[in-house]
C-alpha positions as CSV (number, residue, x, y, z in Angstrom):
1,M,16.2,2.1,19.1
2,S,18.2,5.0,20.5
3,G,19.5,6.5,23.7
4,A,20.0,4.4,26.8
5,L,18.0,1.4,25.5
6,S,20.5,0.9,22.7
7,E,23.3,0.8,25.3
8,C,21.8,-1.9,27.6
9,R,24.0,-4.9,27.6
10,S,21.3,-7.2,28.8
11,V,17.6,-7.0,29.7
12,L,15.6,-9.2,32.0
13,L,11.8,-9.1,31.9
14,T,9.3,-10.7,34.3
15,G,5.8,-11.6,33.1
16,A,7.0,-11.8,29.5
17,S,4.4,-14.4,28.4
18,R,1.7,-12.0,27.5
19,D,0.3,-8.5,27.2
20,I,2.8,-5.7,28.0
21,G,5.7,-7.9,28.9
22,L,5.4,-9.9,25.6
23,Q,5.1,-6.7,23.6
24,I,8.3,-5.3,25.1
25,V,10.1,-8.5,24.2
26,K,8.9,-8.3,20.6
27,D,9.8,-4.6,20.2
28,L,13.3,-5.2,21.7
29,A,13.9,-8.3,19.6
30,K,13.0,-6.4,16.4
31,K,15.8,-4.0,16.9
32,T,18.4,-5.8,14.8
33,E,21.3,-3.9,16.2
34,R,20.9,-5.6,19.5
35,S,23.5,-8.3,20.2
36,A,23.0,-8.5,23.9
37,P,20.6,-11.1,25.4
38,I,16.9,-10.5,26.1
39,I,16.0,-12.7,29.0
40,A,12.2,-13.2,28.9
41,T,10.9,-15.0,32.0
42,A,7.5,-16.7,32.5
43,R,6.0,-18.9,35.2
44,N,5.2,-21.6,32.7
45,P,7.2,-21.1,29.5
46,A,5.8,-24.3,27.9
47,A,2.3,-22.7,27.9
48,A,3.6,-19.4,26.6
49,E,3.2,-20.2,22.9
50,D,3.5,-16.6,21.6
51,L,6.7,-16.1,23.6
52,Q,8.2,-19.3,22.3
53,R,7.5,-18.2,18.7
54,V,9.3,-14.9,19.3
55,A,12.3,-16.8,20.8
56,K,12.4,-19.1,17.8
57,E,12.4,-16.1,15.4
58,Y,15.0,-14.1,17.3
59,S,18.1,-15.8,18.6
60,G,18.8,-13.1,21.1
61,V,15.6,-13.9,23.1
62,H,16.1,-16.5,25.9
63,V,13.1,-17.9,27.7
64,V,13.7,-18.7,31.3
65,T,11.3,-20.2,33.9
66,L,10.6,-17.8,36.8
67,D,7.9,-17.9,39.4
68,V,8.4,-14.6,41.2
69,T,6.5,-15.9,44.3
70,S,9.0,-18.8,44.8
71,Q,12.5,-18.1,46.2
72,A,13.6,-21.5,44.8
73,S,12.5,-20.5,41.3
74,I,14.2,-17.1,41.6
75,D,17.5,-18.7,42.7
76,A,17.3,-21.2,39.8
77,A,16.6,-18.4,37.3
78,V,19.7,-16.5,38.6
79,E,21.8,-19.6,38.0
80,E,20.4,-19.9,34.5
81,V,20.7,-16.3,33.6
82,S,24.3,-15.7,34.8
83,P,26.0,-17.6,32.0
84,L,23.8,-15.7,29.4
85,V,24.9,-12.3,30.5
86,G,28.5,-13.3,31.2
87,A,30.9,-10.6,32.4
88,E,28.5,-7.8,31.4
89,R,26.0,-8.9,34.1
90,L,22.6,-7.4,34.3
91,N,22.2,-3.6,34.4
92,Y,20.5,-4.0,37.8
93,L,20.0,-6.9,40.1
94,E,19.3,-6.4,43.8
95,I,19.8,-9.5,46.0
96,L,17.2,-9.4,48.8
97,T,15.3,-12.2,50.6
98,A,11.5,-12.4,50.6
99,E,11.7,-13.3,54.3
100,E,13.4,-10.0,55.2
101,M,10.8,-8.0,53.2
102,L,7.9,-9.8,54.7
103,K,9.1,-9.6,58.3
104,T,9.7,-5.8,58.0
105,F,6.3,-5.2,56.4
106,E,4.7,-7.2,59.1
107,S,6.4,-5.1,61.8
108,N,6.1,-1.7,60.1
109,T,2.9,-1.8,58.1
110,V,0.6,-4.7,58.9
111,S,1.0,-4.7,62.7
112,P,0.2,-0.9,63.1
113,L,-2.9,-1.4,61.0
114,M,-4.1,-4.4,62.9
115,V,-3.6,-2.7,66.3
116,T,-5.7,0.2,65.0
117,V,-8.4,-2.1,63.8
118,A,-8.4,-3.9,67.2
119,F,-8.7,-0.6,69.1
120,L,-11.2,1.0,66.7
121,P,-14.2,0.4,69.0
122,L,-12.5,2.3,71.8
123,L,-11.4,5.1,69.4
124,R,-15.0,5.4,68.1
125,A,-16.4,5.5,71.6
126,A,-13.9,8.3,72.5
127,A,-14.8,10.2,69.4
128,T,-18.5,10.4,70.3
129,R,-17.7,12.3,73.5
130,R,-16.2,15.4,72.0
131,S,-16.2,17.5,68.9
132,G,-13.6,18.8,66.5
133,M,-10.6,16.8,65.5
134,G,-7.4,16.3,67.4
135,I,-5.8,14.2,70.1
136,H,-8.3,15.6,72.6
137,R,-10.9,13.5,70.9
138,A,-9.4,10.5,69.2
139,A,-6.4,10.0,67.0
140,V,-4.2,7.5,65.2
141,I,-0.6,8.6,65.0
142,N,1.6,6.4,62.9
143,M,5.4,6.7,63.3
144,S,6.7,7.0,59.8
145,S,10.1,8.2,58.5
146,I,11.4,10.7,56.0
147,L,12.9,7.7,54.2
148,A,9.3,6.7,53.3
149,S,9.1,9.7,51.0
150,I,9.3,8.6,47.3
151,Q,9.9,12.2,46.2
152,L,12.8,12.7,48.5
153,N,14.6,9.4,47.5
154,C,17.4,11.3,45.8
155,G,20.7,12.8,46.7
156,A,22.0,12.1,50.2
157,L,18.7,10.5,51.3
158,A,19.0,7.9,48.5
159,E,22.2,6.6,50.0
160,F,20.2,4.7,52.6
161,K,19.4,1.5,50.5
162,C,17.3,-0.5,52.9
163,Y,14.5,-1.7,50.7
164,P,12.4,-3.4,53.4
165,Y,12.4,-0.4,55.7
166,R,11.8,2.3,53.1
167,A,9.1,0.3,51.3
168,S,7.3,-0.7,54.5
169,K,7.3,2.9,55.8
170,A,6.0,4.2,52.5
171,A,3.2,1.5,52.8
172,L,2.5,2.8,56.3
173,N,1.9,6.2,54.9
174,M,-0.7,4.8,52.5
175,V,-2.3,3.0,55.4
176,T,-2.5,6.3,57.2
177,R,-4.1,8.0,54.3
178,C,-6.6,5.2,53.9
179,L,-7.5,5.4,57.6
180,A,-7.9,9.1,57.2
181,V,-10.4,8.7,54.4
182,D,-12.4,6.0,56.3
183,L,-12.4,7.6,59.7
184,E,-12.8,11.2,58.8
185,S,-16.6,11.2,59.2
186,E,-16.2,9.8,62.7
187,G,-13.9,12.6,63.7
188,I,-10.8,10.3,64.3
189,L,-7.6,12.2,63.4
190,C,-5.0,10.2,61.4
191,V,-1.5,11.4,60.8
192,A,1.9,10.0,59.9
193,V,4.9,11.5,61.7
194,H,8.6,11.5,61.0
195,P,10.3,11.6,64.4
196,G,13.6,13.0,63.1
197,W,17.0,11.4,62.6
198,V,17.2,10.3,66.2
199,R,20.4,9.0,68.0
200,T,19.2,5.4,68.6
201,D,20.5,2.0,67.6
202,M,18.6,2.3,64.3
203,G,18.8,6.1,63.9
204,G,21.3,8.8,63.1
205,P,23.2,11.7,64.7
206,D,20.7,14.6,64.5
207,L,18.5,14.5,67.6
208,S,18.5,12.9,71.0
209,V,15.6,10.8,72.0
210,E,14.5,13.5,74.5
211,E,14.6,16.2,71.9
212,S,12.6,14.2,69.4
213,V,9.9,13.2,71.9
214,S,9.6,16.7,73.2
215,S,9.1,18.0,69.7
216,I,6.6,15.3,68.8
217,L,4.5,15.9,71.9
218,S,4.4,19.6,71.1
219,L,3.3,18.8,67.5
220,L,0.6,16.4,68.7
221,A,-0.9,18.9,71.0
222,G,-1.5,21.3,68.1
223,L,-2.9,18.9,65.5
224,S,-6.3,19.7,64.1
225,E,-8.5,19.1,61.1
226,K,-6.0,20.8,58.8
227,D,-3.4,18.0,59.6
228,H,-5.8,15.1,59.1
229,G,-4.3,12.6,56.6
230,G,-1.0,14.4,56.7
231,Y,2.6,13.4,56.6
232,L,4.6,15.6,58.9
233,D,8.0,15.8,60.4
234,Y,8.5,16.3,64.2
235,T,8.5,20.1,63.8
236,G,5.2,20.2,61.9
237,N,6.5,20.7,58.4
238,T,4.6,18.8,55.7
239,L,6.7,16.2,53.9
240,P,6.2,15.2,50.3
241,W,4.8,11.7,49.7
């Protein structure tokens, strides 16, 4: 083992009872120069016979119970793992509640999709009355964010660490693309728009609300087939997914 892997002071693996997770545990355990712990987690360690055999063969492998769908199980695993890693700690461990993630996804991803589904009969009816593609016919415009861009999550933009917001907006982009595929034949335009870094309670210092809205309305007025399924900022520039 060479490079960064050899310098890891501790490793925690989820889903280590079989397949890829189990093989990673085996390969790491075979590197005899490793003195740091390998924490291999499984939902039901007692039933993970192959993993138990690896743990018996290699003293550096520690099997820990972890059901990733249970917050109580996650908390218990953290308590068990902490003494194992000691002062070195884990290379990476983000503390975040499932409730916060789910609430934000419901607001930013699920709800916009459900509203679209509910109004779909009216959108379809409107689309039958005109031709072409644009807001003059029928359109779904989802308010996204530049922070949804996976490619742009670097440099200054990476300093914004809000996992729920970023992930839910990235998911909204995927929802927009899926809608674009499904509704294209019916002439319903679907676009995700970043409104700019607006001076609101949740936004930043770049634009006033009035400036953002004025730019967005100008953008919407010019949308056509070429923008269908796109991810645009308030000026009409295409953003990388």
